[in-house]
C-alpha positions, 0 to 999 in steps of 0.5 A, spaced: 712 041 294 708 040 287 702 035 287 700 032 280 702 032 274 707 037 271 705 036 265 698 039 266 696 045 268 693 047 276 687 050 277 687 056 281 680 054 286 676 058 291 673 054 296 668 058 302 661 057 305 656 060 305 654 066 309 650 063 315 655 057 315 660 056 320 663 049 319 671 049 317 673 042 317 669 041 310 673 046 307 679 044 310 678 037 305 676 040 300 683 045 300 687 037 302 683 035 296 684 040 291 692 042 293 693 034 293 691 033 285 695 038 284 692 045 284 692 053 287 687 055 293 684 059 297 679 058 302 675 064 304 673 060 311 666 060 316 661 065 314 663 068 308 659 074 307 656 074 299 660 081 298 668 078 300 665 072 296 664 076 290 670 082 291 676 076 293 674 072 286 672 078 282 680 078 285 683 073 284 679 070 278 679 064 280 678 057 274 673 054 279 668 055 285 667 051 290 660 053 295 660 049 301 655 047 305 655 043 312 649 048 316 644 044 312 642 052 308 647 050 302 640 051 297 637 056 300 644 060 301 646 058 293 640 060 291 642 067 293 649 068 292 649 065 284 645 070 281 651 074 284 657 071 281 653 070 275 651 079 275 660 080 273 661 079 268 669 077 269 665 071 274 660 069 269 663 064 265 666 061 271 667 053 272 661 053 279 660 049 284 656 048 290 656 041 295 655 039 302 649 039 306 644 042 302 638 041 306 635 040 311 630 034 311 636 030 307 638 028 301 631 026 298 629 031 294 630 029 286 628 038 285 634 041 288 639 039 283 634 040 277 633 047 281 641 049 283 643 048 276 638 052 272 639 058 277 647 058 275 652 052 279 655 048 274 655 042 278 651 039 285 655 035 288 649 032 293 652 029 301 656 021 301 659 020 296 660 025 292 668 026 292 669 021 287 665 025 282 667 032 284 674 029 282 672 027 276 669 034 275 675 038 276 680 034 273 675 034 266 676 042 268 682 041 268 683 037 260 679 044 258 682 049 261 687 051 255 696 051 258 
């Protein structure tokens, strides 16, 4: 059964963690949320090596890549993986977001978002009340993608 409005385009979304993050509940939540919104989701699971992320994204050619972190190392690992994604010609313009618990010192680092955006992420969603902003971003992305 497909969810969402039949008149709207479904996005192909890759959901992943970073290589050091073994958490999966965040990925299941994101997958269910995106599927409820009417999108197709490929969930790469936990502890995804950079090479596997790149290979799968090149194979799938998604409309959106979502990197989620729970272990607090998302900032560091995000800064490592985004240049590799942007170096692939077929992924250079693919919207890519990162979110969750990005640092071990909490969410009070005002430079973290700026640095991640400058590195190549399209949006940053820190833990807490980021779900509404994420949904809004995905809805906006869907409206920009041609049918």
